[in-house]
Structure formats: structure tokens, C-alpha cells
TORZATOR-636972 format. One record per residue (C-alpha): x, y, z; residue number from 1. Coordinates in pm, whole numbers. Layout:
<site <X, Y, Z>, NUM>;
...
This chain:
<site <3438, -223, 25>, 1>;
<site <3467, -530, -190>, 2>;
<site <3655, -502, -504>, 3>;
<site <3444, -588, -829>, 4>;
<site <3503, -587, -1202>, 5>;
<site <3888, -554, -1166>, 6>;
<site <3868, -254, -944>, 7>;
<site <4008, -191, -590>, 8>;
<site <3814, 36, -374>, 9>;
<site <3987, 272, -134>, 10>;
<site <3844, 506, 131>, 11>;
<site <4117, 759, 283>, 12>;
<site <4199, 674, 628>, 13>;
<site <4080, 916, 894>, 14>;
<site <4426, 1000, 1001>, 15>;
<site <4490, 1145, 643>, 16>;
<site <4198, 1387, 701>, 17>;
<site <4303, 1486, 1056>, 18>;
<site <4694, 1472, 1029>, 19>;
<site <4764, 1553, 660>, 20>;
<site <5120, 1643, 740>, 21>;
<site <5198, 1274, 834>, 22>;
<site <5089, 1140, 494>, 23>;
<site <5168, 1167, 129>, 24>;
<site <4833, 1075, 33>, 25>;
<site <4587, 1371, -40>, 26>;
<site <4262, 1390, 156>, 27>;
<site <3967, 1288, -49>, 28>;
<site <3597, 1315, 38>, 29>;
<site <3484, 983, -94>, 30>;
<site <3561, 633, -216>, 31>;
<site <3791, 594, -513>, 32>;
<site <3823, 304, -747>, 33>;
<site <4159, 206, -870>, 34>;
<site <4221, -14, -1164>, 35>;
<site <4373, -353, -1047>, 36>;
<site <4551, -359, -713>, 37>;
<site <4905, -197, -781>, 38>;
<site <4824, 162, -687>, 39>;
<site <4665, 298, -373>, 40>;
<site <4554, 627, -503>, 41>;
<site <4359, 812, -759>, 42>;
<site <4536, 897, -1082>, 43>;
<site <4381, 1167, -1293>, 44>;
<site <4421, 1024, -1646>, 45>;
<site <4310, 677, -1526>, 46>;
<site <4020, 818, -1354>, 47>;
<site <3853, 910, -1685>, 48>;
<site <3854, 560, -1798>, 49>;
<site <3765, 410, -1461>, 50>;
<site <3461, 641, -1438>, 51>;
<site <3359, 550, -1800>, 52>;
<site <3379, 176, -1698>, 53>;
<site <3198, 228, -1369>, 54>;
<site <2916, 384, -1564>, 55>;
<site <2897, 116, -1821>, 56>;
<site <2886, -134, -1533>, 57>;
<site <2598, 55, -1376>, 58>;
<site <2809, 156, -1069>, 59>;
<site <2689, 509, -1079>, 60>;
<site <2745, 586, -697>, 61>;
<site <3106, 495, -721>, 62>;
<site <3147, 687, -1043>, 63>;
<site <2971, 983, -871>, 64>;
<site <3218, 963, -581>, 65>;
<site <3517, 950, -804>, 66>;
<site <3397, 1271, -978>, 67>;
<site <3340, 1439, -646>, 68>;
<site <3700, 1349, -546>, 69>;
<site <3829, 1517, -873>, 70>;
<site <3623, 1826, -816>, 71>;
<site <3755, 1839, -463>, 72>;
<site <4103, 1837, -589>, 73>;
<site <4009, 2101, -835>, 74>;
<site <3861, 2324, -577>, 75>;
<site <4154, 2272, -326>, 76>;
<site <4441, 2316, -577>, 77>;
<site <4299, 2505, -860>, 78>;
<site <4365, 2204, -1085>, 79>;
<site <4359, 1824, -1057>, 80>;
<site <4710, 1689, -991>, 81>;
<site <4828, 1379, -1172>, 82>;
<site <4784, 1177, -862>, 83>;
<site <4638, 1191, -518>, 84>;
<site <4980, 1243, -349>, 85>;
<site <5158, 1557, -220>, 86>;
<site <5438, 1495, -471>, 87>;
<site <5190, 1526, -773>, 88>;
<site <5050, 1858, -674>, 89>;
<site <5258, 2053, -922>, 90>;
<site <5207, 1797, -1201>, 91>;
<site <4908, 1795, -1419>, 92>;
<site <4752, 1692, -1741>, 93>;
<site <4509, 1885, -1970>, 94>;
<site <4163, 1921, -1806>, 95>;
<site <3924, 1629, -1878>, 96>;
<site <3718, 1699, -1557>, 97>;
<site <3489, 1912, -1798>, 98>;
<site <3428, 1596, -2001>, 99>;
<site <3302, 1410, -1704>, 100>;
<site <3032, 1662, -1643>, 101>;
<site <2905, 1570, -2002>, 102>;
<site <2924, 1190, -1918>, 103>;
């Protein structure tokens, strides 16, 4: 997917889904938008601002995908880790996923 408005778009590689033990990246069901091009995974705190920016830019499908990814992490781990990597599973911020349902 093409990057727009300063965002990079990432889709989890099929092998992350089929062989998660070989990757540090957590499997996500949809596309995630990352600010800039430095990071290759979803970060919880950034995602709030990314989603707000996507909505303001009229990119509702991408924003919806981002929310689905967060809800998938919440469903899988009981919370949303700081980032979508295995080494973040035990690290978390306060819950702003609830705020995203209002947006």
C-alpha cells in the first residue's frame, strides 16, 4: 500500500500469522499505519494520534483497520501492549482504546 500524509502502511507478513514463533512481530488482522518510516510496528500510544489524524484526513478505512488491530490485541492478551512485538506483551499504558470507540 502506498504511503500518504506522512504515514507508512504495513500489513503483517503471512509467515507471522502461520509461524509466529519465528517472529517478534505480533500478528495483526489488518493494515496498520505508522507515523514516518522509522518503526515497523503499531505502537499503542501513537495509535491514538494516528487514528485521529487518519479520521481528520478522511481515511476512515485505515482508521477502522487500526482500531480492529488494537481490539484484536486486547482480545488476545487482555490488554493492549505498548507495541506489537512479543517483548512488549507485559508492558502497557492506560486504556485509551475506550476513547477510540467514542471517536
